[in-house]
N, CA, C and O atoms as a GROMACS GRO file, in nm:
protein
  308
    1MET      N    1  12.780  15.581  11.853
    1MET     CA    2  12.887  15.604  11.757
    1MET      C    3  12.824  15.646  11.624
    1MET      O    4  12.727  15.586  11.578
    2SER      N    5  12.880  15.749  11.565
    2SER     CA    6  12.829  15.795  11.436
    2SER      C    7  12.876  15.703  11.324
    2SER      O    8  12.975  15.632  11.341
    3PRO      N    9  12.806  15.703  11.211
    3PRO     CA   10  12.848  15.617  11.099
    3PRO      C   11  12.984  15.659  11.044
    3PRO      O   12  13.024  15.775  11.052
    4VAL      N   13  13.052  15.562  10.987
    4VAL     CA   14  13.183  15.589  10.926
    4VAL      C   15  13.161  15.662  10.795
    4VAL      O   16  13.072  15.628  10.717
    5SER      N   17  13.244  15.762  10.771
    5SER     CA   18  13.239  15.836  10.646
    5SER      C   19  13.350  15.783  10.556
    5SER      O   20  13.467  15.797  10.589
    6ALA      N   21  13.314  15.722  10.442
    6ALA     CA   22  13.415  15.670  10.349
    6ALA      C   23  13.455  15.779  10.252
    6ALA      O   24  13.371  15.848  10.196
    7ARG      N   25  13.585  15.795  10.234
    7ARG     CA   26  13.638  15.898  10.146
    7ARG      C   27  13.735  15.832  10.047
    7ARG      O   28  13.837  15.777  10.087
    8PHE      N   29  13.701  15.838   9.918
    8PHE     CA   30  13.782  15.775   9.814
    8PHE      C   31  13.873  15.880   9.753
    8PHE      O   32  13.832  15.994   9.734
    9HIS      N   33  13.996  15.842   9.722
    9HIS     CA   34  14.094  15.942   9.682
    9HIS      C   35  14.178  15.901   9.563
    9HIS      O   36  14.201  15.783   9.537
   10CYS      N   37  14.222  16.003   9.492
   10CYS     CA   38  14.319  15.985   9.386
   10CYS      C   39  14.432  16.085   9.413
   10CYS      O   40  14.426  16.161   9.509
   11THR      N   41  14.531  16.086   9.330
   11THR     CA   42  14.651  16.163   9.357
   11THR      C   43  14.625  16.312   9.373
   11THR      O   44  14.539  16.369   9.305
   12GLY      N   45  14.700  16.374   9.464
   12GLY     CA   46  14.696  16.518   9.484
   12GLY      C   47  14.590  16.569   9.578
   12GLY      O   48  14.572  16.691   9.591
   13ASP      N   49  14.519  16.480   9.646
   13ASP     CA   50  14.414  16.525   9.738
   13ASP      C   51  14.470  16.565   9.874
   13ASP      O   52  14.568  16.506   9.921
   14VAL      N   53  14.409  16.665   9.936
   14VAL     CA   54  14.429  16.698  10.076
   14VAL      C   55  14.301  16.654  10.145
   14VAL      O   56  14.193  16.706  10.115
   15LEU      N   57  14.313  16.559  10.236
   15LEU     CA   58  14.197  16.491  10.293
   15LEU      C   59  14.173  16.534  10.437
   15LEU      O   60  14.264  16.532  10.519
   16THR      N   61  14.051  16.571  10.466
   16THR     CA   62  14.011  16.606  10.603
   16THR      C   63  13.884  16.529  10.635
   16THR      O   64  13.785  16.537  10.562
   17GLY      N   65  13.889  16.454  10.744
   17GLY     CA   66  13.774  16.374  10.782
   17GLY      C   67  13.666  16.456  10.847
   17GLY      O   68  13.680  16.577  10.868
   18GLY      N   69  13.556  16.388  10.879
   18GLY     CA   70  13.444  16.451  10.946
   18GLY      C   71  13.460  16.445  11.097
   18GLY      O   72  13.568  16.415  11.149
   19ALA      N   73  13.351  16.473  11.168
   19ALA     CA   74  13.354  16.477  11.314
   19ALA      C   75  13.367  16.338  11.376
   19ALA      O   76  13.422  16.325  11.486
   20GLY      N   77  13.318  16.234  11.309
   20GLY     CA   78  13.321  16.099  11.363
   20GLY      C   79  13.431  16.016  11.296
   20GLY      O   80  13.522  16.072  11.235
   21PRO      N   81  13.421  15.884  11.308
   21PRO     CA   82  13.519  15.795  11.244
   21PRO      C   83  13.517  15.810  11.092
   21PRO      O   84  13.412  15.830  11.031
   22ASP      N   85  13.635  15.801  11.032
   22ASP     CA   86  13.648  15.812  10.887
   22ASP      C   87  13.724  15.692  10.833
   22ASP      O   88  13.812  15.637  10.899
   23MET      N   89  13.688  15.652  10.709
   23MET     CA   90  13.761  15.548  10.638
   23MET      C   91  13.816  15.615  10.512
   23MET      O   92  13.741  15.660  10.426
   24PHE      N   93  13.949  15.619  10.502
   24PHE     CA   94  14.015  15.676  10.386
   24PHE      C   95  14.052  15.560  10.294
   24PHE      O   96  14.133  15.475  10.331
   25VAL      N   97  13.992  15.556  10.175
   25VAL     CA   98  14.004  15.442  10.083
   25VAL      C   99  14.096  15.480   9.968
   25VAL      O  100  14.075  15.580   9.900
   26PHE      N  101  14.199  15.396   9.946
   26PHE     CA  102  14.296  15.422   9.840
   26PHE      C  103  14.298  15.308   9.740
   26PHE      O  104  14.311  15.191   9.778
   27ARG      N  105  14.287  15.342   9.614
   27ARG     CA  106  14.294  15.247   9.503
   27ARG      C  107  14.440  15.239   9.454
   27ARG      O  108  14.523  15.319   9.497
   28PRO      N  109  14.472  15.145   9.365
   28PRO     CA  110  14.608  15.139   9.310
   28PRO      C  111  14.648  15.273   9.247
   28PRO      O  112  14.564  15.347   9.197
   29ASN      N  113  14.778  15.301   9.251
   29ASN     CA  114  14.834  15.426   9.197
   29ASN      C  115  14.774  15.548   9.264
   29ASN      O  116  14.740  15.646   9.197
   30PHE      N  117  14.762  15.544   9.397
   30PHE     CA  118  14.697  15.653   9.469
   30PHE      C  119  14.778  15.781   9.474
   30PHE      O  120  14.725  15.886   9.510
   31GLY      N  121  14.905  15.775   9.439
   31GLY     CA  122  14.985  15.897   9.430
   31GLY      C  123  15.012  15.961   9.564
   31GLY      O  124  15.023  15.893   9.666
   32THR      N  125  15.023  16.093   9.565
   32THR     CA  126  15.056  16.169   9.685
   32THR      C  127  14.932  16.236   9.740
   32THR      O  128  14.869  16.317   9.672
   33ASN      N  129  14.896  16.202   9.861
   33ASN     CA  130  14.780  16.260   9.929
   33ASN      C  131  14.820  16.294  10.072
   33ASN      O  132  14.912  16.233  10.128
   34THR      N  133  14.753  16.390  10.132
   34THR     CA  134  14.778  16.428  10.270
   34THR      C  135  14.648  16.416  10.348
   34THR      O  136  14.545  16.469  10.307
   35ILE      N  137  14.654  16.347  10.462
   35ILE     CA  138  14.540  16.342  10.553
   35ILE      C  139  14.572  16.439  10.667
   35ILE      O  140  14.671  16.423  10.737
   36THR      N  141  14.486  16.540  10.683
   36THR     CA  142  14.516  16.648  10.778
   36THR      C  143  14.480  16.615  10.922
   36THR      O  144  14.536  16.675  11.015
   37ASP      N  145  14.390  16.521  10.944
   37ASP     CA  146  14.340  16.499  11.080
   37ASP      C  147  14.320  16.351  11.113
   37ASP      O  148  14.221  16.315  11.178
   38PHE      N  149  14.410  16.266  11.068
   38PHE     CA  150  14.394  16.122  11.093
   38PHE      C  151  14.400  16.095  11.243
   38PHE      O  152  14.492  16.140  11.311
   39ASN      N  153  14.302  16.021  11.293
   39ASN     CA  154  14.294  15.986  11.434
   39ASN      C  155  14.316  15.836  11.446
   39ASN      O  156  14.233  15.758  11.400
   40VAL      N  157  14.427  15.794  11.507
   40VAL     CA  158  14.462  15.651  11.512
   40VAL      C  159  14.363  15.570  11.594
   40VAL      O  160  14.360  15.447  11.581
   41ILE      N  161  14.283  15.634  11.676
   41ILE     CA  162  14.184  15.562  11.756
   41ILE      C  163  14.056  15.539  11.677
   41ILE      O  164  13.995  15.432  11.689
   42ASN      N  165  14.013  15.637  11.598
   42ASN     CA  166  13.884  15.629  11.531
   42ASN      C  167  13.887  15.608  11.380
   42ASN      O  168  13.792  15.553  11.324
   43ASP      N  169  13.993  15.650  11.313
   43ASP     CA  170  13.997  15.647  11.167
   43ASP      C  171  14.067  15.522  11.114
   43ASP      O  172  14.144  15.457  11.185
   44VAL      N  173  14.039  15.491  10.987
   44VAL     CA  174  14.092  15.370  10.924
   44VAL      C  175  14.142  15.403  10.784
   44VAL      O  176  14.080  15.481  10.712
   45LEU      N  177  14.255  15.342  10.747
   45LEU     CA  178  14.302  15.344  10.609
   45LEU      C  179  14.260  15.213  10.545
   45LEU      O  180  14.277  15.106  10.605
   46GLN      N  181  14.205  15.219  10.425
   46GLN     CA  182  14.176  15.097  10.350
   46GLN      C  183  14.250  15.107  10.218
   46GLN      O  184  14.224  15.197  10.138
   47LEU      N  185  14.342  15.014  10.197
   47LEU     CA  186  14.422  15.012  10.075
   47LEU      C  187  14.380  14.893   9.992
   47LEU      O  188  14.361  14.783  10.045
   48ASP      N  189  14.364  14.912   9.862
   48ASP     CA  190  14.327  14.803   9.772
   48ASP      C  191  14.425  14.687   9.790
   48ASP      O  192  14.546  14.707   9.800
   49LYS      N  193  14.372  14.565   9.795
   49LYS     CA  194  14.455  14.448   9.823
   49LYS      C  195  14.560  14.422   9.715
   49LYS      O  196  14.654  14.344   9.738
   50SER      N  197  14.548  14.484   9.600
   50SER     CA  198  14.647  14.463   9.493
   50SER      C  199  14.771  14.551   9.511
   50SER      O  200  14.870  14.532   9.440
   51ILE      N  201  14.767  14.646   9.603
   51ILE     CA  202  14.879  14.740   9.619
   51ILE      C  203  14.997  14.674   9.691
   51ILE      O  204  15.111  14.686   9.647
   52PHE      N  205  14.970  14.605   9.801
   52PHE     CA  206  15.075  14.543   9.881
   52PHE      C  207  15.042  14.395   9.900
   52PHE      O  208  14.925  14.357   9.901
   53LEU      N  209  15.145  14.312   9.914
   53LEU     CA  210  15.125  14.169   9.932
   53LEU      C  211  15.074  14.134  10.070
   53LEU      O  212  15.003  14.034  10.088
   54SER      N  213  15.109  14.217  10.170
   54SER     CA  214  15.072  14.188  10.309
   54SER      C  215  15.090  14.316  10.392
   54SER      O  216  15.138  14.418  10.343
   55ILE      N  217  15.050  14.307  10.518
   55ILE     CA  218  15.073  14.420  10.609
   55ILE      C  219  15.223  14.445  10.621
   55ILE      O  220  15.268  14.560  10.624
   56SER      N  221  15.299  14.339  10.628
   56SER     CA  222  15.445  14.351  10.636
   56SER      C  223  15.501  14.426  10.516
   56SER      O  224  15.590  14.511  10.530
   57ASP      N  225  15.451  14.394  10.398
   57ASP     CA  226  15.494  14.462  10.276
   57ASP      C  227  15.459  14.611  10.282
   57ASP      O  228  15.540  14.696  10.244
   58MET      N  229  15.337  14.643  10.330
   58MET     CA  230  15.299  14.783  10.343
   58MET      C  231  15.391  14.856  10.441
   58MET      O  232  15.434  14.968  10.415
   59LEU      N  233  15.421  14.792  10.554
   59LEU     CA  234  15.510  14.855  10.652
   59LEU      C  235  15.650  14.875  10.595
   59LEU      O  236  15.717  14.972  10.630
   60ASN      N  237  15.694  14.785  10.509
   60ASN     CA  238  15.825  14.802  10.443
   60ASN      C  239  15.825  14.919  10.346
   60ASN      O  240  15.932  14.970  10.311
   61HIS      N  241  15.708  14.963  10.303
   61HIS     CA  242  15.695  15.078  10.213
   61HIS      C  243  15.655  15.205  10.289
   61HIS      O  244  15.615  15.304  10.228
   62SER      N  245  15.665  15.200  10.422
   62SER     CA  246  15.624  15.313  10.506
   62SER      C  247  15.745  15.375  10.575
   62SER      O  248  15.842  15.306  10.609
   63THR      N  249  15.737  15.505  10.594
   63THR     CA  250  15.842  15.578  10.663
   63THR      C  251  15.777  15.667  10.768
   63THR      O  252  15.676  15.731  10.742
   64ASN      N  253  15.836  15.670  10.887
   64ASN     CA  254  15.788  15.757  10.993
   64ASN      C  255  15.861  15.890  10.979
   64ASN      O  256  15.984  15.894  10.981
   65THR      N  257  15.788  16.000  10.964
   65THR     CA  258  15.849  16.131  10.947
   65THR      C  259  15.802  16.224  11.060
   65THR      O  260  15.716  16.188  11.140
   66SER      N  261  15.859  16.342  11.064
   66SER     CA  262  15.821  16.439  11.168
   66SER      C  263  15.676  16.486  11.154
   66SER      O  264  15.617  16.534  11.251
   67VAL      N  265  15.618  16.473  11.036
   67VAL     CA  266  15.479  16.515  11.014
   67VAL      C  267  15.382  16.397  11.007
   67VAL      O  268  15.263  16.417  10.982
   68GLY      N  269  15.431  16.276  11.029
   68GLY     CA  270  15.346  16.157  11.027
   68GLY      C  271  15.400  16.050  10.935
   68GLY      O  272  15.510  16.063  10.881
   69ALA      N  273  15.323  15.946  10.918
   69ALA     CA  274  15.365  15.833  10.836
   69ALA      C  275  15.351  15.866  10.688
   69ALA      O  276  15.258  15.934  10.646
   70VAL      N  277  15.446  15.815  10.610
   70VAL     CA  278  15.440  15.825  10.464
   70VAL      C  279  15.438  15.683  10.410
   70VAL      O  280  15.529  15.604  10.438
   71ILE      N  281  15.336  15.650  10.332
   71ILE     CA  282  15.324  15.518  10.269
   71ILE      C  283  15.346  15.537  10.121
   71ILE      O  284  15.273  15.612  10.056
   72ASN      N  285  15.446  15.469  10.066
   72ASN     CA  286  15.482  15.480   9.925
   72ASN      C  287  15.435  15.356   9.852
   72ASN      O  288  15.476  15.244   9.885
   73ASP      N  289  15.350  15.375   9.752
   73ASP     CA  290  15.299  15.258   9.678
   73ASP      C  291  15.396  15.212   9.569
   73ASP      O  292  15.368  15.115   9.498
   74GLY      N  293  15.510  15.279   9.556
   74GLY     CA  294  15.611  15.240   9.459
   74GLY      C  295  15.582  15.281   9.317
   74GLY      O  296  15.656  15.245   9.226
   75GLN      N  297  15.475  15.355   9.294
   75GLN     CA  298  15.435  15.393   9.160
   75GLN      C  299  15.485  15.531   9.117
   75GLN      O  300  15.490  15.561   8.998
   76GLU      N  301  15.522  15.613   9.213
   76GLU     CA  302  15.568  15.748   9.180
   76GLU      C  303  15.719  15.752   9.175
   76GLU      O  304  15.786  15.677   9.247
   77THR      N  305  15.772  15.839   9.092
   77THR     CA  306  15.918  15.853   9.082
   77THR      C  307  15.961  15.985   9.137
   77THR      O  308  16.080  16.016   9.138
   0.00000   0.00000   0.00000
C-alpha cells in the first residue's frame, strides 16, 4: 500500500487526489470545496473536531445529491 497523501484545504479549492489513498483535511470555516475523485474504499475525510459535535452532527449537516455528498459546516450563507 502506498503512503497516504494528506491534502489541506481552504475555501474554493477543487481537490484531486493522487494514485493511492488520500486524506482530505478540513479546518474550521472550510467553505466550499469539490473533491473530484473521492474513493470511499481508499480515501478519508478528516474534519477538525471543533466543526461538529459528533458523527451524528456531521451527518445532520450532510446532504446526498446527484453529484455526491455535500457537507455544510454552517458557516457560509
